[in-house]
Each structure stands twice: as C-alpha cells, then as structure tokens.
Steps between C-alpha positions, in 0.01 A plus 500: 500500500658157450583555132629849577717357779681265260526751215621795704601401857730210414710695244495800739644285777765359271601845374505635854732217602729576209501870585579418860795286389624779276471749791702270725768467232504879456541555874756226562703513183527860406611840614395829346693453177515126421242229453531126461459408134355165395489406133591851394206655686552705810274421793395864515331468160360154580344648817341782300372267228345268758337795678296610198294174462443498877339843481289396196383181670427683825291755309307224323446321828372820664253558214374141524464539878301824458266324251452210738441734798239703307319181389501359855384819670251652253213295646592612851493867402177452301325331793620772739375769263151352474481444878568865564216605263 
C-alpha cells in the first residue's frame, strides 16, 4: 500500500486541503448572490472543479483498498472454510 499511498493519498490530501480553503472562502466571503473572484474565476466554480478530482481519487483509493483487503483476507476465509469441512 506504500506506492498507492503516495500516488493517491497525497494528492487526495492536497485536494482536500484546497477544497477546505475554498469552502472557508465561500462561507466567509460570500452571501447568496456574490462570490469572491480571483483571477477571473469565482470561488464557487473553483470549489466545484476541485471537488471532481477528489471524488475520482477517493473512488480509486476505495477500489485499491478493496483489492488489498481481498488479498489479505482470502487466506483467512479459505482456512476457515476448510476447517468447517
């Protein structure tokens, strides 16, 4: 899981941090109709753009974790099955 950690977890943490910052800016610097704009981009859209890669990375991480869990536990289930027979 070490390689997976650096490929998926580190970018996931960075994107989560960026999304958190954008949420704070949305909460502090906006009301229902206005958003703080930086470089021509509104924070609302930055927040949505950042959220998409987070969901993709989270899905990839979940798939990798499921593969790891199956590989780690298949021997346990196999041993238990043969013991019961």
